[in-house]
C-alpha positions as a printed Julia matrix, in Angstrom:
411×3 Matrix{Float64}:
 -121.66   4.84   6.38
 -120.01   4.98   9.69
 -116.84   3.19   9.94
 -116.51   0.14  12.48
 -113.29  -1.52  14.12
 -114.27  -4.52  12.22
 -114.32  -2.72   8.89
 -111.01  -1.11   9.55
 -109.18  -4.08  10.51
 -110.72  -5.57   7.25
 -109.52  -2.91   4.9
 -106.39  -4.27   3.03
 -103.67  -2.2    1.11
 -104.09  -1.74  -2.65
 -101.68  -0.45  -5.11
 -102.86   2.91  -4.9
 -103.73   4.46  -1.4
 -107.35   5.11  -0.82
 -109.73   6.58   1.89
 -112.61   5.11   4.09
 -115.14   7.69   5.27
 -116.34   8.19   8.63
 -118.78  10.7    9.77
 -118.18  14.51  10.38
 -115.29  14.78   8.13
 -113.16  12.0    9.77
 -111.27   9.85   6.94
 -109.02   7.15   7.24
 -106.31   7.22   4.33
 -105.23   3.38   3.66
 -101.67   3.5    2.29
 -100.13   0.65  -0.26
  -97.67  -0.05   2.56
 -100.45  -1.18   4.84
 -100.2    1.76   7.04
 -103.72   3.42   8.27
 -103.61   7.35   9.03
 -106.61   9.28  10.6
 -107.14  12.77   9.03
 -110.05  15.31   9.43
 -111.46  17.15   6.48
 -113.26  20.67   6.94
 -113.38  24.02   5.42
 -112.12  27.26   7.36
 -112.39  30.68   5.94
 -113.93  29.05   2.68
 -111.05  26.98   1.91
 -110.5   23.27   2.51
 -108.0   22.1    5.24
 -106.76  18.71   6.56
 -105.65  17.99  10.08
 -103.63  14.78  10.81
 -105.45  13.1   13.93
 -102.77  10.12  14.26
 -102.1    6.67  13.14
 -104.02   3.47  13.56
 -104.09   1.45  15.81
 -102.11   3.78  17.91
 -105.07   5.88  17.65
 -108.44   3.78  17.62
 -111.75   4.53  16.13
 -113.19   6.08  19.53
 -110.08   8.36  19.96
 -110.08   9.45  16.57
 -113.81  10.56  16.76
 -113.06  12.35  20.29
 -110.27  14.19  18.55
 -112.32  15.14  15.74
 -115.13  16.62  18.09
 -112.42  18.56  19.89
 -110.81  19.94  16.37
 -114.62  20.73  15.43
 -115.19  22.72  18.54
 -112.11  24.65  17.92
 -113.35  25.36  14.47
 -116.66  26.64  15.67
 -114.87  28.97  17.89
 -112.78  30.42  14.93
 -109.62  28.39  15.63
 -107.65  26.65  12.65
 -106.72  23.34  14.38
 -104.14  22.44  11.57
 -102.65  25.81  11.54
 -102.2   25.58  15.57
 -100.81  22.49  15.05
  -98.01  23.59  12.58
  -97.35  26.48  15.37
  -97.02  23.7   18.19
  -94.7   21.8   15.91
  -92.49  25.03  15.24
  -92.32  25.89  18.96
  -91.44  22.11  19.87
  -88.42  22.54  17.21
  -87.39  25.83  18.57
  -87.53  24.42  22.27
  -85.65  21.21  21.09
  -82.9   23.39  19.84
  -83.08  25.52  23.02
  -82.93  22.67  25.57
  -80.29  22.88  28.34
  -77.91  20.5   26.74
  -78.02  22.75  23.41
  -77.5   25.94  24.95
  -74.87  24.51  27.41
  -73.21  22.9   24.29
  -73.07  26.11  22.3
  -71.63  27.9   25.66
  -68.67  25.3   25.86
  -68.31  25.68  21.93
  -67.87  29.71  22.4
  -65.63  29.09  25.21
  -63.47  27.06  23.14
  -63.11  29.22  20.34
  -62.26  31.77  22.99
  -59.41  29.96  23.73
  -60.25  28.24  27.35
  -57.76  25.66  28.33
  -58.64  22.13  26.96
  -58.49  20.62  30.62
  -61.21  23.35  31.87
  -63.23  22.18  28.75
  -63.07  18.52  29.66
  -63.96  19.23  33.36
  -67.16  21.58  32.19
  -68.35  18.81  29.83
  -68.03  16.38  32.96
  -70.18  19.14  34.97
  -72.7   18.99  32.15
  -73.07  15.19  32.02
  -73.78  15.19  35.55
  -76.78  18.01  34.86
  -78.03  16.34  31.66
  -79.82  13.35  33.02
  -82.36  15.73  34.77
  -82.31  19.02  32.82
  -80.62  17.96  29.26
  -83.72  17.72  27.39
  -85.68  20.41  28.9
  -86.52  23.66  27.39
  -84.13  26.25  29.18
  -86.67  28.69  29.33
  -89.0   26.63  31.25
  -86.63  25.05  33.72
  -87.47  26.26  37.51
  -85.12  26.41  40.58
  -86.92  23.39  42.01
  -85.75  21.26  39.09
  -82.41  22.39  39.08
  -82.24  21.76  42.83
  -83.4   18.42  42.25
  -80.35  17.6   40.24
  -77.88  19.55  42.35
  -79.21  17.5   45.66
  -78.85  14.01  43.89
  -75.06  14.99  44.1
  -74.72  16.88  47.05
  -76.68  14.08  49.12
  -73.74  11.74  48.53
  -71.42  13.94  50.04
  -69.89  15.41  46.91
  -70.64  18.99  48.12
  -67.68  20.51  45.93
  -68.94  18.83  42.75
  -72.45  20.08  43.69
  -71.22  23.68  44.02
  -69.47  23.41  40.83
  -72.54  22.31  39.07
  -74.58  25.16  40.14
  -71.89  27.74  39.12
  -71.85  26.02  35.61
  -75.77  26.03  35.21
  -75.61  29.72  36.39
  -73.21  30.44  33.47
  -75.59  28.64  30.94
  -78.56  30.39  32.17
  -76.69  33.88  32.0
  -75.72  32.77  28.63
  -79.36  31.93  27.53
  -80.48  35.27  29.05
  -77.83  37.26  26.79
  -78.9   35.07  23.57
  -82.62  35.91  24.47
  -83.63  32.41  25.13
  -84.32  32.66  28.92
  -85.65  35.51  31.2
  -84.32  34.16  34.63
  -81.36  32.6   36.13
  -82.77  29.45  38.7
  -79.28  28.85  39.77
  -79.3   32.37  41.41
  -82.16  31.62  43.18
  -80.23  28.5   44.9
  -77.38  30.05  46.64
  -77.08  28.57  50.24
  -79.24  25.96  49.09
  -76.27  23.39  49.35
  -73.82  22.15  51.9
  -70.8   24.66  51.45
  -67.79  22.64  50.72
  -64.81  22.5   52.76
  -61.73  24.29  51.51
  -59.68  21.89  49.85
  -55.74  22.21  49.8
  -53.76  20.59  47.22
  -51.29  17.97  48.89
  -47.66  18.83  48.93
  -44.76  18.24  50.93
  -44.18  21.63  52.53
  -41.31  21.15  55.24
  -37.64  21.48  54.02
  -36.58  17.96  54.65
  -39.33  16.69  53.01
  -38.73  18.69  50.05
  -35.08  17.6   49.84
  -36.21  13.89  49.65
  -38.52  14.64  46.94
  -36.01  16.36  44.8
  -33.73  13.36  45.5
  -36.34  11.21  44.54
  -37.07  12.82  41.27
  -33.21  12.88  40.53
  -33.34   8.95  40.9
  -36.54   8.7   38.95
  -36.15   5.96  36.33
  -39.07   6.27  34.23
  -39.8    7.9   30.69
  -37.09  10.65  30.0
  -39.52  13.36  29.06
  -41.44  12.65  32.21
  -38.25  13.13  34.4
  -37.46  16.43  32.45
  -41.06  17.84  33.5
  -40.68  16.58  37.15
  -37.09  18.27  37.36
  -38.52  21.54  35.97
  -41.71  21.82  37.9
  -40.11  22.85  41.29
  -37.98  25.58  39.51
  -41.1   27.25  37.7
  -44.15  26.25  39.78
  -46.52  26.89  37.12
  -49.84  24.88  37.04
  -49.46  21.41  35.76
  -51.78  22.15  32.53
  -49.46  25.27  31.78
  -46.11  22.87  32.3
  -47.72  20.25  29.95
  -48.56  22.5   27.19
  -45.5   24.33  27.11
  -44.06  24.81  23.73
  -40.71  25.78  22.33
  -41.51  28.89  20.78
  -42.57  30.36  24.24
  -38.94  29.53  25.49
  -36.81  32.56  25.2
  -33.27  31.14  25.77
  -31.58  34.43  25.09
  -33.58  36.6   27.42
  -34.17  33.78  29.94
  -37.71  33.77  29.93
  -40.48  31.57  29.41
  -43.68  33.59  28.04
  -46.97  31.67  28.32
  -50.03  32.95  26.12
  -53.06  34.15  27.68
  -55.01  31.32  26.15
  -52.99  28.86  28.18
  -53.59  30.66  31.56
  -56.4   30.01  33.99
  -56.77  33.7   34.6
  -56.49  34.54  30.51
  -53.61  36.86  30.92
  -50.0   36.4   29.46
  -47.56  34.99  31.91
  -43.9   35.58  31.9
  -41.85  32.98  33.88
  -38.19  34.2   34.64
  -35.8   31.14  33.95
  -32.97  30.59  36.17
  -29.69  29.11  35.42
  -30.86  25.68  36.72
  -34.18  25.93  34.69
  -32.63  26.82  31.6
  -30.2   23.89  31.65
  -33.02  21.39  32.15
  -34.64  23.09  29.24
  -31.53  22.69  27.45
  -31.24  18.91  28.06
  -35.11  18.63  27.08
  -34.42  20.1   23.84
  -31.97  17.53  22.86
  -34.76  15.03  23.36
  -37.93  16.64  22.1
  -36.67  19.1   19.6
  -38.68  17.41  16.74
  -41.92  18.14  18.74
  -43.38  21.75  19.14
  -43.98  20.68  22.71
  -41.27  20.93  25.55
  -42.96  17.63  26.85
  -44.61  15.77  24.41
  -47.0   12.87  24.6
  -45.26   9.65  24.51
  -47.74   8.35  22.04
  -47.49  11.06  19.65
  -44.97  14.24  19.09
  -47.82  16.37  18.04
  -49.94  16.08  21.38
  -48.47  17.25  24.8
  -47.95  14.9   27.74
  -51.27  13.54  29.2
  -52.87  15.22  32.27
  -52.53  12.26  34.55
  -48.47  11.79  33.68
  -46.96  13.83  36.52
  -49.19  12.63  39.17
  -48.64   9.08  37.92
  -44.62   9.43  38.22
  -45.21  11.09  41.87
  -47.22   7.68  42.75
  -43.99   5.59  41.18
  -41.84   7.69  43.64
  -43.9    6.57  46.52
  -45.98   9.58  47.11
  -49.71   9.05  47.65
  -52.58  11.43  46.55
  -52.92  12.78  50.06
  -48.96  13.58  50.15
  -47.92  15.12  46.98
  -49.53  16.18  43.75
  -48.09  17.83  40.67
  -50.0   21.2   41.57
  -48.01  20.7   45.09
  -44.98  22.08  43.76
  -46.73  25.51  43.56
  -47.79  25.2   47.11
  -44.19  24.25  48.24
  -42.92  27.35  46.42
  -45.58  29.52  47.72
  -45.12  28.4   51.5
  -41.35  28.46  51.43
  -40.75  31.65  49.68
  -43.22  33.23  52.03
  -41.41  31.96  54.99
  -38.01  32.88  54.05
  -38.86  36.62  54.59
  -36.76  37.7   51.66
  -39.51  38.49  48.96
  -42.49  40.47  48.76
  -45.87  39.09  48.7
  -46.86  40.82  45.56
  -43.66  39.2   43.92
  -44.43  35.92  45.06
  -48.23  36.18  44.01
  -47.16  37.48  40.55
  -44.68  34.58  40.1
  -47.69  32.37  40.97
  -49.97  34.18  38.46
  -52.61  34.92  41.03
  -54.8   37.61  39.73
  -54.82  40.84  41.17
  -58.62  42.09  41.35
  -57.51  45.54  40.92
  -56.74  45.85  37.09
  -54.74  48.94  37.12
  -52.77  47.67  40.28
  -52.15  44.16  38.51
  -50.86  46.13  35.27
  -48.46  48.05  37.6
  -47.28  44.87  39.33
  -46.35  43.06  36.42
  -43.59  45.44  35.71
  -42.89  46.65  38.88
  -41.93  43.25  40.3
  -40.23  42.04  37.52
  -36.71  42.54  38.38
  -37.5   41.16  41.94
  -38.99  37.78  40.34
  -35.91  37.4   38.09
  -33.81  37.67  41.42
  -36.3   35.43  43.31
  -36.15  32.67  40.69
  -32.42  32.45  40.9
  -32.4   32.55  44.64
  -35.31  29.82  44.64
  -33.63  27.56  42.18
  -30.36  27.88  44.5
  -31.93  27.28  47.53
  -33.72  24.04  46.37
  -30.33  22.72  45.09
  -29.08  23.07  48.77
  -32.07  21.33  50.13
  -31.62  18.58  47.73
  -28.16  17.71  49.42
  -28.67  15.32  52.3
  -28.72  16.86  55.61
  -28.27  20.4   54.3
  -31.57  21.5   55.86
  -30.36  20.97  59.23
  -27.73  23.67  58.91
  -28.87  26.87  61.05
  -30.79  29.55  59.23
  -30.39  27.8   55.9
  -32.16  30.52  54.02
  -29.7   33.18  55.05
  -26.78  30.97  53.6
  -28.2   31.3   49.9
  -27.29  34.43  48.41
  -29.35  36.43  45.56
  -27.61  35.94  42.2
  -28.04  39.15  40.33
């Protein structure tokens, strides 16, 4: 006897599950918990099979019969709907493991294991958080250029052109990784080159005139904040490394005997070990700092824990405390100061200055040659630079004529 909506609603749970039969193999299973499930019983290749159709009342009697009829047509054409459902479930499971979010997370984890800088990983995860609302749950193999463009233009339309450009670059890396691991066949990000508004070149804020540099150095001398922060501010002008490299400096990297700081490749932006010659002034600052932080492995430990480096915003916050806005001076600006004034001095080769700034040479053979070829010049330049900025620190010294020629090279 065919089921009716009334008979289904009237069916009450019993201590053991039982079945209510409709036509064409459609069955309702009534659970002791009160749940009611639709199933289709059929034979395929001589064997009895069952296909779960849905849960009542989410799937009503009319819909259950429609699904039964669809399944029976498939059976008549030689398809096994239960096996097809299992295959679809497997595909869905595979796709859920291969979503854009999952593949991106896997790539970031890989980069972490390869030693990518923590600050870079944090920024990468931030880019992923911007892409995820649109692409996160999508199987990566199915994402189209139009979908990716939709995610990018949401940010680009707000005037955040640099961010949108970085999002496209990161998305491209995720798609390339998916292709390399056989989970995608194409890179939609590559198709979008030129689709976004090109961001304007962004220059790091820095005080670049000698008068201003002198004032900055005197301000640092008068800084009355945390001693560790002051030591970092005092050292930054002498070594002009990137802020992250300075913050993560460890005592085991400082060779006082040979007057050099060797930064491991894993901490460098270009993933190449970088040697920093240390002037007498830089060594003196480090010796002072060691008296304060010798119990930590870090030269500039966090104020909260000796086991962690100084936080990312500490130096910029200190510069704000000294009265410099973010448009006037940043922690990264010490590199711009050194680059500008060293080049303007005319005393040093461009290659030596570029090596001191750890800028990567596109030619690998030339880069390897330059690392050794310009070392002695870099040593002399480091001492000249420290002597020079000591003179700038002296009030009115910069008004002397041709001041750069007054500083002798210490050999």
